[in-house]
KOLMARKOL-817991 format. One record per atom (N, C-alpha, C): residue in three letters; chain; x, y, z; atom name. Coordinates in nm, 2 decimals, padded with zeros to 4 digits. Example, Ala and Ser with C-alpha at 12.3 -4.5 7.8 and 13.67 -1.06 7.14 Angstrom:
BEGIN
<atom><res>ala</res><chain>A</chain><px>01.32</px><py>-00.57</py><pz>00.78</pz><atom>N</atom></atom>
<atom><res>ala</res><chain>A</chain><px>01.23</px><py>-00.45</py><pz>00.78</pz><atom>CA</atom></atom>
<atom><res>ala</res><chain>A</chain><px>01.32</px><py>-00.33</py><pz>00.78</pz><atom>C</atom></atom>
<atom><res>ser</res><chain>A</chain><px>01.28</px><py>-00.22</py><pz>00.71</pz><atom>N</atom></atom>
<atom><res>ser</res><chain>A</chain><px>01.37</px><py>-00.11</py><pz>00.71</pz><atom>CA</atom></atom>
<atom><res>ser</res><chain>A</chain><px>01.29</px><py>00.00</py><pz>00.79</pz><atom>C</atom></atom>
// end
This chain:
BEGIN
<atom><res>met</res><chain>A</chain><px>12.27</px><py>10.33</py><pz>09.94</pz><atom>N</atom></atom>
<atom><res>met</res><chain>A</chain><px>12.35</px><py>10.41</py><pz>09.86</pz><atom>CA</atom></atom>
<atom><res>met</res><chain>A</chain><px>12.49</px><py>10.37</py><pz>09.87</pz><atom>C</atom></atom>
<atom><res>ile</res><chain>A</chain><px>12.56</px><py>10.36</py><pz>09.76</pz><atom>N</atom></atom>
<atom><res>ile</res><chain>A</chain><px>12.70</px><py>10.33</py><pz>09.76</pz><atom>CA</atom></atom>
<atom><res>ile</res><chain>A</chain><px>12.78</px><py>10.46</py><pz>09.75</pz><atom>C</atom></atom>
<atom><res>phe</res><chain>A</chain><px>12.87</px><py>10.48</py><pz>09.84</pz><atom>N</atom></atom>
<atom><res>phe</res><chain>A</chain><px>12.96</px><py>10.60</py><pz>09.83</pz><atom>CA</atom></atom>
<atom><res>phe</res><chain>A</chain><px>13.09</px><py>10.55</py><pz>09.78</pz><atom>C</atom></atom>
<atom><res>ala</res><chain>A</chain><px>13.12</px><py>10.59</py><pz>09.65</pz><atom>N</atom></atom>
<atom><res>ala</res><chain>A</chain><px>13.24</px><py>10.54</py><pz>09.58</pz><atom>CA</atom></atom>
<atom><res>ala</res><chain>A</chain><px>13.35</px><py>10.65</py><pz>09.60</pz><atom>C</atom></atom>
<atom><res>arg</res><chain>A</chain><px>13.47</px><py>10.60</py><pz>09.57</pz><atom>N</atom></atom>
<atom><res>arg</res><chain>A</chain><px>13.58</px><py>10.69</py><pz>09.57</pz><atom>CA</atom></atom>
<atom><res>arg</res><chain>A</chain><px>13.58</px><py>10.78</py><pz>09.45</pz><atom>C</atom></atom>
<atom><res>asn</res><chain>A</chain><px>13.70</px><py>10.82</py><pz>09.40</pz><atom>N</atom></atom>
<atom><res>asn</res><chain>A</chain><px>13.70</px><py>10.91</py><pz>09.29</pz><atom>CA</atom></atom>
<atom><res>asn</res><chain>A</chain><px>13.74</px><py>10.83</py><pz>09.16</pz><atom>C</atom></atom>
<atom><res>ser</res><chain>A</chain><px>13.70</px><py>10.71</py><pz>09.15</pz><atom>N</atom></atom>
<atom><res>ser</res><chain>A</chain><px>13.72</px><py>10.63</py><pz>09.02</pz><atom>CA</atom></atom>
<atom><res>ser</res><chain>A</chain><px>13.63</px><py>10.51</py><pz>09.02</pz><atom>C</atom></atom>
<atom><res>val</res><chain>A</chain><px>13.62</px><py>10.45</py><pz>08.90</pz><atom>N</atom></atom>
<atom><res>val</res><chain>A</chain><px>13.53</px><py>10.34</py><pz>08.88</pz><atom>CA</atom></atom>
<atom><res>val</res><chain>A</chain><px>13.62</px><py>10.21</py><pz>08.89</pz><atom>C</atom></atom>
<atom><res>thr</res><chain>A</chain><px>13.60</px><py>10.13</py><pz>08.99</pz><atom>N</atom></atom>
<atom><res>thr</res><chain>A</chain><px>13.68</px><py>10.01</py><pz>09.01</pz><atom>CA</atom></atom>
<atom><res>thr</res><chain>A</chain><px>13.60</px><py>09.88</py><pz>08.99</pz><atom>C</atom></atom>
<atom><res>asn</res><chain>A</chain><px>13.67</px><py>09.77</py><pz>08.98</pz><atom>N</atom></atom>
<atom><res>asn</res><chain>A</chain><px>13.61</px><py>09.64</py><pz>08.97</pz><atom>CA</atom></atom>
<atom><res>asn</res><chain>A</chain><px>13.52</px><py>09.62</py><pz>09.10</pz><atom>C</atom></atom>
<atom><res>glu</res><chain>A</chain><px>13.57</px><py>09.66</py><pz>09.21</pz><atom>N</atom></atom>
<atom><res>glu</res><chain>A</chain><px>13.49</px><py>09.64</py><pz>09.33</pz><atom>CA</atom></atom>
<atom><res>glu</res><chain>A</chain><px>13.36</px><py>09.72</py><pz>09.33</pz><atom>C</atom></atom>
<atom><res>leu</res><chain>A</chain><px>13.37</px><py>09.84</py><pz>09.28</pz><atom>N</atom></atom>
<atom><res>leu</res><chain>A</chain><px>13.24</px><py>09.92</py><pz>09.26</pz><atom>CA</atom></atom>
<atom><res>leu</res><chain>A</chain><px>13.15</px><py>09.85</py><pz>09.17</pz><atom>C</atom></atom>
<atom><res>val</res><chain>A</chain><px>13.19</px><py>09.80</py><pz>09.06</pz><atom>N</atom></atom>
<atom><res>val</res><chain>A</chain><px>13.11</px><py>09.74</py><pz>08.96</pz><atom>CA</atom></atom>
<atom><res>val</res><chain>A</chain><px>13.04</px><py>09.62</py><pz>09.02</pz><atom>C</atom></atom>
<atom><res>ser</res><chain>A</chain><px>13.12</px><py>09.54</py><pz>09.10</pz><atom>N</atom></atom>
<atom><res>ser</res><chain>A</chain><px>13.06</px><py>09.42</py><pz>09.17</pz><atom>CA</atom></atom>
<atom><res>ser</res><chain>A</chain><px>12.96</px><py>09.46</py><pz>09.27</pz><atom>C</atom></atom>
<atom><res>glu</res><chain>A</chain><px>12.99</px><py>09.56</py><pz>09.35</pz><atom>N</atom></atom>
<atom><res>glu</res><chain>A</chain><px>12.89</px><py>09.61</py><pz>09.45</pz><atom>CA</atom></atom>
<atom><res>glu</res><chain>A</chain><px>12.76</px><py>09.66</py><pz>09.39</pz><atom>C</atom></atom>
<atom><res>val</res><chain>A</chain><px>12.77</px><py>09.73</py><pz>09.28</pz><atom>N</atom></atom>
<atom><res>val</res><chain>A</chain><px>12.65</px><py>09.78</py><pz>09.21</pz><atom>CA</atom></atom>
<atom><res>val</res><chain>A</chain><px>12.57</px><py>09.66</py><pz>09.16</pz><atom>C</atom></atom>
<atom><res>lys</res><chain>A</chain><px>12.63</px><py>09.56</py><pz>09.10</pz><atom>N</atom></atom>
<atom><res>lys</res><chain>A</chain><px>12.56</px><py>09.44</py><pz>09.05</pz><atom>CA</atom></atom>
<atom><res>lys</res><chain>A</chain><px>12.49</px><py>09.37</py><pz>09.17</pz><atom>C</atom></atom>
<atom><res>lys</res><chain>A</chain><px>12.56</px><py>09.36</py><pz>09.28</pz><atom>N</atom></atom>
<atom><res>lys</res><chain>A</chain><px>12.51</px><py>09.29</py><pz>09.39</pz><atom>CA</atom></atom>
<atom><res>lys</res><chain>A</chain><px>12.38</px><py>09.37</py><pz>09.45</pz><atom>C</atom></atom>
<atom><res>gln</res><chain>A</chain><px>12.39</px><py>09.50</py><pz>09.46</pz><atom>N</atom></atom>
<atom><res>gln</res><chain>A</chain><px>12.28</px><py>09.58</py><pz>09.51</pz><atom>CA</atom></atom>
<atom><res>gln</res><chain>A</chain><px>12.16</px><py>09.57</py><pz>09.42</pz><atom>C</atom></atom>
<atom><res>ile</res><chain>A</chain><px>12.18</px><py>09.57</py><pz>09.29</pz><atom>N</atom></atom>
<atom><res>ile</res><chain>A</chain><px>12.07</px><py>09.56</py><pz>09.19</pz><atom>CA</atom></atom>
<atom><res>ile</res><chain>A</chain><px>12.01</px><py>09.42</py><pz>09.20</pz><atom>C</atom></atom>
<atom><res>glu</res><chain>A</chain><px>12.08</px><py>09.32</py><pz>09.21</pz><atom>N</atom></atom>
<atom><res>glu</res><chain>A</chain><px>12.03</px><py>09.18</py><pz>09.23</pz><atom>CA</atom></atom>
<atom><res>glu</res><chain>A</chain><px>11.94</px><py>09.18</py><pz>09.35</pz><atom>C</atom></atom>
<atom><res>leu</res><chain>A</chain><px>11.98</px><py>09.24</py><pz>09.46</pz><atom>N</atom></atom>
<atom><res>leu</res><chain>A</chain><px>11.91</px><py>09.24</py><pz>09.59</pz><atom>CA</atom></atom>
<atom><res>leu</res><chain>A</chain><px>11.79</px><py>09.33</py><pz>09.59</pz><atom>C</atom></atom>
<atom><res>asn</res><chain>A</chain><px>11.80</px><py>09.45</py><pz>09.53</pz><atom>N</atom></atom>
<atom><res>asn</res><chain>A</chain><px>11.70</px><py>09.55</py><pz>09.55</pz><atom>CA</atom></atom>
<atom><res>asn</res><chain>A</chain><px>11.63</px><py>09.60</py><pz>09.42</pz><atom>C</atom></atom>
<atom><res>gly</res><chain>A</chain><px>11.69</px><py>09.56</py><pz>09.30</pz><atom>N</atom></atom>
<atom><res>gly</res><chain>A</chain><px>11.63</px><py>09.60</py><pz>09.18</pz><atom>CA</atom></atom>
<atom><res>gly</res><chain>A</chain><px>11.68</px><py>09.74</py><pz>09.14</pz><atom>C</atom></atom>
<atom><res>lys</res><chain>A</chain><px>11.75</px><py>09.81</py><pz>09.23</pz><atom>N</atom></atom>
<atom><res>lys</res><chain>A</chain><px>11.80</px><py>09.94</py><pz>09.20</pz><atom>CA</atom></atom>
<atom><res>lys</res><chain>A</chain><px>11.92</px><py>09.97</py><pz>09.29</pz><atom>C</atom></atom>
<atom><res>cys</res><chain>A</chain><px>11.98</px><py>10.08</py><pz>09.26</pz><atom>N</atom></atom>
<atom><res>cys</res><chain>A</chain><px>12.10</px><py>10.12</py><pz>09.33</pz><atom>CA</atom></atom>
<atom><res>cys</res><chain>A</chain><px>12.13</px><py>10.27</py><pz>09.31</pz><atom>C</atom></atom>
<atom><res>arg</res><chain>A</chain><px>12.18</px><py>10.34</py><pz>09.41</pz><atom>N</atom></atom>
<atom><res>arg</res><chain>A</chain><px>12.23</px><py>10.47</py><pz>09.39</pz><atom>CA</atom></atom>
<atom><res>arg</res><chain>A</chain><px>12.38</px><py>10.48</py><pz>09.42</pz><atom>C</atom></atom>
<atom><res>val</res><chain>A</chain><px>12.45</px><py>10.55</py><pz>09.34</pz><atom>N</atom></atom>
<atom><res>val</res><chain>A</chain><px>12.59</px><py>10.57</py><pz>09.36</pz><atom>CA</atom></atom>
<atom><res>val</res><chain>A</chain><px>12.63</px><py>10.72</py><pz>09.37</pz><atom>C</atom></atom>
<atom><res>ser</res><chain>A</chain><px>12.71</px><py>10.75</py><pz>09.46</pz><atom>N</atom></atom>
<atom><res>ser</res><chain>A</chain><px>12.76</px><py>10.89</py><pz>09.47</pz><atom>CA</atom></atom>
<atom><res>ser</res><chain>A</chain><px>12.91</px><py>10.88</py><pz>09.48</pz><atom>C</atom></atom>
<atom><res>phe</res><chain>A</chain><px>12.98</px><py>10.95</py><pz>09.39</pz><atom>N</atom></atom>
<atom><res>phe</res><chain>A</chain><px>13.13</px><py>10.95</py><pz>09.39</pz><atom>CA</atom></atom>
<atom><res>phe</res><chain>A</chain><px>13.18</px><py>11.07</py><pz>09.48</pz><atom>C</atom></atom>
<atom><res>asn</res><chain>A</chain><px>13.29</px><py>11.04</py><pz>09.54</pz><atom>N</atom></atom>
<atom><res>asn</res><chain>A</chain><px>13.36</px><py>11.13</py><pz>09.63</pz><atom>CA</atom></atom>
<atom><res>asn</res><chain>A</chain><px>13.45</px><py>11.23</py><pz>09.55</pz><atom>C</atom></atom>
<atom><res>val</res><chain>A</chain><px>13.38</px><py>11.31</py><pz>09.47</pz><atom>N</atom></atom>
<atom><res>val</res><chain>A</chain><px>13.45</px><py>11.41</py><pz>09.39</pz><atom>CA</atom></atom>
<atom><res>val</res><chain>A</chain><px>13.39</px><py>11.55</py><pz>09.41</pz><atom>C</atom></atom>
<atom><res>ile</res><chain>A</chain><px>13.47</px><py>11.65</py><pz>09.37</pz><atom>N</atom></atom>
<atom><res>ile</res><chain>A</chain><px>13.42</px><py>11.79</py><pz>09.37</pz><atom>CA</atom></atom>
<atom><res>ile</res><chain>A</chain><px>13.38</px><py>11.82</py><pz>09.23</pz><atom>C</atom></atom>
<atom><res>gly</res><chain>A</chain><px>13.26</px><py>11.87</py><pz>09.21</pz><atom>N</atom></atom>
<atom><res>gly</res><chain>A</chain><px>13.21</px><py>11.91</py><pz>09.07</pz><atom>CA</atom></atom>
<atom><res>gly</res><chain>A</chain><px>13.12</px><py>11.82</py><pz>09.01</pz><atom>C</atom></atom>
<atom><res>arg</res><chain>A</chain><px>13.02</px><py>11.87</py><pz>08.95</pz><atom>N</atom></atom>
<atom><res>arg</res><chain>A</chain><px>12.92</px><py>11.79</py><pz>08.88</pz><atom>CA</atom></atom>
<atom><res>arg</res><chain>A</chain><px>12.97</px><py>11.72</py><pz>08.76</pz><atom>C</atom></atom>
<atom><res>thr</res><chain>A</chain><px>13.06</px><py>11.79</py><pz>08.69</pz><atom>N</atom></atom>
<atom><res>thr</res><chain>A</chain><px>13.12</px><py>11.74</py><pz>08.56</pz><atom>CA</atom></atom>
<atom><res>thr</res><chain>A</chain><px>13.20</px><py>11.61</py><pz>08.59</pz><atom>C</atom></atom>
<atom><res>lys</res><chain>A</chain><px>13.28</px><py>11.61</py><pz>08.69</pz><atom>N</atom></atom>
<atom><res>lys</res><chain>A</chain><px>13.36</px><py>11.49</py><pz>08.73</pz><atom>CA</atom></atom>
<atom><res>lys</res><chain>A</chain><px>13.26</px><py>11.38</py><pz>08.77</pz><atom>C</atom></atom>
<atom><res>his</res><chain>A</chain><px>13.16</px><py>11.41</py><pz>08.84</pz><atom>N</atom></atom>
<atom><res>his</res><chain>A</chain><px>13.06</px><py>11.31</py><pz>08.88</pz><atom>CA</atom></atom>
<atom><res>his</res><chain>A</chain><px>12.99</px><py>11.25</py><pz>08.76</pz><atom>C</atom></atom>
<atom><res>glu</res><chain>A</chain><px>12.95</px><py>11.34</py><pz>08.67</pz><atom>N</atom></atom>
<atom><res>glu</res><chain>A</chain><px>12.88</px><py>11.29</py><pz>08.54</pz><atom>CA</atom></atom>
<atom><res>glu</res><chain>A</chain><px>12.98</px><py>11.20</py><pz>08.46</pz><atom>C</atom></atom>
<atom><res>leu</res><chain>A</chain><px>13.11</px><py>11.24</py><pz>08.45</pz><atom>N</atom></atom>
<atom><res>leu</res><chain>A</chain><px>13.20</px><py>11.16</py><pz>08.38</pz><atom>CA</atom></atom>
<atom><res>leu</res><chain>A</chain><px>13.22</px><py>11.02</py><pz>08.44</pz><atom>C</atom></atom>
<atom><res>leu</res><chain>A</chain><px>13.23</px><py>11.01</py><pz>08.57</pz><atom>N</atom></atom>
<atom><res>leu</res><chain>A</chain><px>13.25</px><py>10.88</py><pz>08.64</pz><atom>CA</atom></atom>
<atom><res>leu</res><chain>A</chain><px>13.12</px><py>10.80</py><pz>08.62</pz><atom>C</atom></atom>
<atom><res>ser</res><chain>A</chain><px>13.01</px><py>10.86</py><pz>08.64</pz><atom>N</atom></atom>
<atom><res>ser</res><chain>A</chain><px>12.88</px><py>10.79</py><pz>08.62</pz><atom>CA</atom></atom>
<atom><res>ser</res><chain>A</chain><px>12.87</px><py>10.74</py><pz>08.48</pz><atom>C</atom></atom>
<atom><res>gly</res><chain>A</chain><px>12.91</px><py>10.82</py><pz>08.38</pz><atom>N</atom></atom>
<atom><res>gly</res><chain>A</chain><px>12.90</px><py>10.78</py><pz>08.24</pz><atom>CA</atom></atom>
<atom><res>gly</res><chain>A</chain><px>13.00</px><py>10.66</py><pz>08.22</pz><atom>C</atom></atom>
<atom><res>glu</res><chain>A</chain><px>13.11</px><py>10.66</py><pz>08.28</pz><atom>N</atom></atom>
<atom><res>glu</res><chain>A</chain><px>13.21</px><py>10.55</py><pz>08.27</pz><atom>CA</atom></atom>
<atom><res>glu</res><chain>A</chain><px>13.15</px><py>10.42</py><pz>08.32</pz><atom>C</atom></atom>
<atom><res>leu</res><chain>A</chain><px>13.08</px><py>10.43</py><pz>08.44</pz><atom>N</atom></atom>
<atom><res>leu</res><chain>A</chain><px>13.02</px><py>10.32</py><pz>08.50</pz><atom>CA</atom></atom>
<atom><res>leu</res><chain>A</chain><px>12.90</px><py>10.27</py><pz>08.41</pz><atom>C</atom></atom>
<atom><res>ala</res><chain>A</chain><px>12.83</px><py>10.36</py><pz>08.34</pz><atom>N</atom></atom>
<atom><res>ala</res><chain>A</chain><px>12.72</px><py>10.32</py><pz>08.25</pz><atom>CA</atom></atom>
<atom><res>ala</res><chain>A</chain><px>12.78</px><py>10.25</py><pz>08.13</pz><atom>C</atom></atom>
<atom><res>gln</res><chain>A</chain><px>12.90</px><py>10.28</py><pz>08.08</pz><atom>N</atom></atom>
<atom><res>gln</res><chain>A</chain><px>12.96</px><py>10.21</py><pz>07.97</pz><atom>CA</atom></atom>
<atom><res>gln</res><chain>A</chain><px>13.00</px><py>10.07</py><pz>08.01</pz><atom>C</atom></atom>
<atom><res>ile</res><chain>A</chain><px>13.04</px><py>10.05</py><pz>08.13</pz><atom>N</atom></atom>
<atom><res>ile</res><chain>A</chain><px>13.08</px><py>09.92</py><pz>08.18</pz><atom>CA</atom></atom>
<atom><res>ile</res><chain>A</chain><px>12.96</px><py>09.83</py><pz>08.20</pz><atom>C</atom></atom>
<atom><res>leu</res><chain>A</chain><px>12.84</px><py>09.89</py><pz>08.24</pz><atom>N</atom></atom>
<atom><res>leu</res><chain>A</chain><px>12.72</px><py>09.82</py><pz>08.27</pz><atom>CA</atom></atom>
<atom><res>leu</res><chain>A</chain><px>12.61</px><py>09.86</py><pz>08.18</pz><atom>C</atom></atom>
<atom><res>pro</res><chain>A</chain><px>12.62</px><py>09.83</py><pz>08.05</pz><atom>N</atom></atom>
<atom><res>pro</res><chain>A</chain><px>12.51</px><py>09.87</py><pz>07.96</pz><atom>CA</atom></atom>
<atom><res>pro</res><chain>A</chain><px>12.38</px><py>09.80</py><pz>07.97</pz><atom>C</atom></atom>
<atom><res>glu</res><chain>A</chain><px>12.38</px><py>09.69</py><pz>08.05</pz><atom>N</atom></atom>
<atom><res>glu</res><chain>A</chain><px>12.25</px><py>09.62</py><pz>08.07</pz><atom>CA</atom></atom>
<atom><res>glu</res><chain>A</chain><px>12.16</px><py>09.69</py><pz>08.17</pz><atom>C</atom></atom>
<atom><res>tyr</res><chain>A</chain><px>12.21</px><py>09.80</py><pz>08.23</pz><atom>N</atom></atom>
<atom><res>tyr</res><chain>A</chain><px>12.13</px><py>09.87</py><pz>08.33</pz><atom>CA</atom></atom>
<atom><res>tyr</res><chain>A</chain><px>12.09</px><py>10.01</py><pz>08.28</pz><atom>C</atom></atom>
<atom><res>his</res><chain>A</chain><px>11.99</px><py>10.06</py><pz>08.33</pz><atom>N</atom></atom>
<atom><res>his</res><chain>A</chain><px>11.94</px><py>10.20</py><pz>08.30</pz><atom>CA</atom></atom>
<atom><res>his</res><chain>A</chain><px>12.01</px><py>10.30</py><pz>08.40</pz><atom>C</atom></atom>
<atom><res>phe</res><chain>A</chain><px>12.07</px><py>10.40</py><pz>08.35</pz><atom>N</atom></atom>
<atom><res>phe</res><chain>A</chain><px>12.13</px><py>10.50</py><pz>08.44</pz><atom>CA</atom></atom>
<atom><res>phe</res><chain>A</chain><px>12.06</px><py>10.63</py><pz>08.43</pz><atom>C</atom></atom>
<atom><res>asp</res><chain>A</chain><px>12.03</px><py>10.69</py><pz>08.55</pz><atom>N</atom></atom>
<atom><res>asp</res><chain>A</chain><px>11.97</px><py>10.82</py><pz>08.56</pz><atom>CA</atom></atom>
<atom><res>asp</res><chain>A</chain><px>12.08</px><py>10.91</py><pz>08.63</pz><atom>C</atom></atom>
<atom><res>ile</res><chain>A</chain><px>12.15</px><py>10.98</py><pz>08.55</pz><atom>N</atom></atom>
<atom><res>ile</res><chain>A</chain><px>12.26</px><py>11.06</py><pz>08.61</pz><atom>CA</atom></atom>
<atom><res>ile</res><chain>A</chain><px>12.21</px><py>11.20</py><pz>08.64</pz><atom>C</atom></atom>
<atom><res>gly</res><chain>A</chain><px>12.20</px><py>11.22</py><pz>08.76</pz><atom>N</atom></atom>
<atom><res>gly</res><chain>A</chain><px>12.14</px><py>11.35</py><pz>08.81</pz><atom>CA</atom></atom>
<atom><res>gly</res><chain>A</chain><px>12.24</px><py>11.45</py><pz>08.84</pz><atom>C</atom></atom>
<atom><res>tyr</res><chain>A</chain><px>12.19</px><py>11.57</py><pz>08.86</pz><atom>N</atom></atom>
<atom><res>tyr</res><chain>A</chain><px>12.27</px><py>11.69</py><pz>08.90</pz><atom>CA</atom></atom>
<atom><res>tyr</res><chain>A</chain><px>12.29</px><py>11.70</py><pz>09.05</pz><atom>C</atom></atom>
<atom><res>asn</res><chain>A</chain><px>12.24</px><py>11.60</py><pz>09.12</pz><atom>N</atom></atom>
<atom><res>asn</res><chain>A</chain><px>12.25</px><py>11.60</py><pz>09.27</pz><atom>CA</atom></atom>
<atom><res>asn</res><chain>A</chain><px>12.37</px><py>11.52</py><pz>09.32</pz><atom>C</atom></atom>
<atom><res>tyr</res><chain>A</chain><px>12.47</px><py>11.49</py><pz>09.24</pz><atom>N</atom></atom>
<atom><res>tyr</res><chain>A</chain><px>12.58</px><py>11.42</py><pz>09.27</pz><atom>CA</atom></atom>
<atom><res>tyr</res><chain>A</chain><px>12.55</px><py>11.27</py><pz>09.30</pz><atom>C</atom></atom>
<atom><res>gln</res><chain>A</chain><px>12.44</px><py>11.22</py><pz>09.25</pz><atom>N</atom></atom>
<atom><res>gln</res><chain>A</chain><px>12.41</px><py>11.08</py><pz>09.26</pz><atom>CA</atom></atom>
<atom><res>gln</res><chain>A</chain><px>12.36</px><py>11.03</py><pz>09.12</pz><atom>C</atom></atom>
<atom><res>cys</res><chain>A</chain><px>12.39</px><py>10.90</py><pz>09.10</pz><atom>N</atom></atom>
<atom><res>cys</res><chain>A</chain><px>12.32</px><py>10.84</py><pz>08.98</pz><atom>CA</atom></atom>
<atom><res>cys</res><chain>A</chain><px>12.24</px><py>10.72</py><pz>09.03</pz><atom>C</atom></atom>
<atom><res>lys</res><chain>A</chain><px>12.12</px><py>10.71</py><pz>08.97</pz><atom>N</atom></atom>
<atom><res>lys</res><chain>A</chain><px>12.03</px><py>10.60</py><pz>09.01</pz><atom>CA</atom></atom>
<atom><res>lys</res><chain>A</chain><px>12.04</px><py>10.49</py><pz>08.90</pz><atom>C</atom></atom>
<atom><res>ile</res><chain>A</chain><px>12.06</px><py>10.37</py><pz>08.94</pz><atom>N</atom></atom>
<atom><res>ile</res><chain>A</chain><px>12.08</px><py>10.26</py><pz>08.84</pz><atom>CA</atom></atom>
<atom><res>ile</res><chain>A</chain><px>11.97</px><py>10.16</py><pz>08.86</pz><atom>C</atom></atom>
<atom><res>thr</res><chain>A</chain><px>11.90</px><py>10.12</py><pz>08.76</pz><atom>N</atom></atom>
<atom><res>thr</res><chain>A</chain><px>11.79</px><py>10.03</py><pz>08.76</pz><atom>CA</atom></atom>
<atom><res>thr</res><chain>A</chain><px>11.80</px><py>09.93</py><pz>08.65</pz><atom>C</atom></atom>
<atom><res>ile</res><chain>A</chain><px>11.72</px><py>09.82</py><pz>08.65</pz><atom>N</atom></atom>
<atom><res>ile</res><chain>A</chain><px>11.72</px><py>09.73</py><pz>08.55</pz><atom>CA</atom></atom>
<atom><res>ile</res><chain>A</chain><px>11.64</px><py>09.79</py><pz>08.43</pz><atom>C</atom></atom>
<atom><res>lys</res><chain>A</chain><px>11.70</px><py>09.77</py><pz>08.31</pz><atom>N</atom></atom>
<atom><res>lys</res><chain>A</chain><px>11.63</px><py>09.83</py><pz>08.19</pz><atom>CA</atom></atom>
<atom><res>lys</res><chain>A</chain><px>11.50</px><py>09.76</py><pz>08.17</pz><atom>C</atom></atom>
<atom><res>ser</res><chain>A</chain><px>11.40</px><py>09.84</py><pz>08.12</pz><atom>N</atom></atom>
<atom><res>ser</res><chain>A</chain><px>11.27</px><py>09.78</py><pz>08.09</pz><atom>CA</atom></atom>
<atom><res>ser</res><chain>A</chain><px>11.28</px><py>09.71</py><pz>07.96</pz><atom>C</atom></atom>
<atom><res>glu</res><chain>A</chain><px>11.18</px><py>09.63</py><pz>07.92</pz><atom>N</atom></atom>
<atom><res>glu</res><chain>A</chain><px>11.18</px><py>09.55</py><pz>07.80</pz><atom>CA</atom></atom>
<atom><res>glu</res><chain>A</chain><px>11.19</px><py>09.65</py><pz>07.68</pz><atom>C</atom></atom>
<atom><res>thr</res><chain>A</chain><px>11.13</px><py>09.76</py><pz>07.68</pz><atom>N</atom></atom>
<atom><res>thr</res><chain>A</chain><px>11.13</px><py>09.85</py><pz>07.57</pz><atom>CA</atom></atom>
<atom><res>thr</res><chain>A</chain><px>11.27</px><py>09.91</py><pz>07.55</pz><atom>C</atom></atom>
<atom><res>glu</res><chain>A</chain><px>11.35</px><py>09.93</py><pz>07.66</pz><atom>N</atom></atom>
<atom><res>glu</res><chain>A</chain><px>11.48</px><py>09.98</py><pz>07.65</pz><atom>CA</atom></atom>
<atom><res>glu</res><chain>A</chain><px>11.58</px><py>09.88</py><pz>07.59</pz><atom>C</atom></atom>
<atom><res>asn</res><chain>A</chain><px>11.55</px><py>09.76</py><pz>07.60</pz><atom>N</atom></atom>
<atom><res>asn</res><chain>A</chain><px>11.64</px><py>09.65</py><pz>07.55</pz><atom>CA</atom></atom>
<atom><res>asn</res><chain>A</chain><px>11.63</px><py>09.63</py><pz>07.40</pz><atom>C</atom></atom>
<atom><res>ile</res><chain>A</chain><px>11.54</px><py>09.70</py><pz>07.34</pz><atom>N</atom></atom>
<atom><res>ile</res><chain>A</chain><px>11.52</px><py>09.68</py><pz>07.19</pz><atom>CA</atom></atom>
<atom><res>ile</res><chain>A</chain><px>11.62</px><py>09.76</py><pz>07.12</pz><atom>C</atom></atom>
// end
């Protein structure tokens, strides 16, 4: 799991890509108070990394995986 600060940075993007290359998946949790802020930051990360599938949960974590072939269509 990657524990991120309260913003999406280039370092975070690089770390997410690295973890997905190694493990095929990654979880990110932002150091923020409130689900709305977490969802906004997760959504921002998803816009930067559209090649991956994001499952933005209500548990203050987002799960990131490689998109399946059907999702890439």
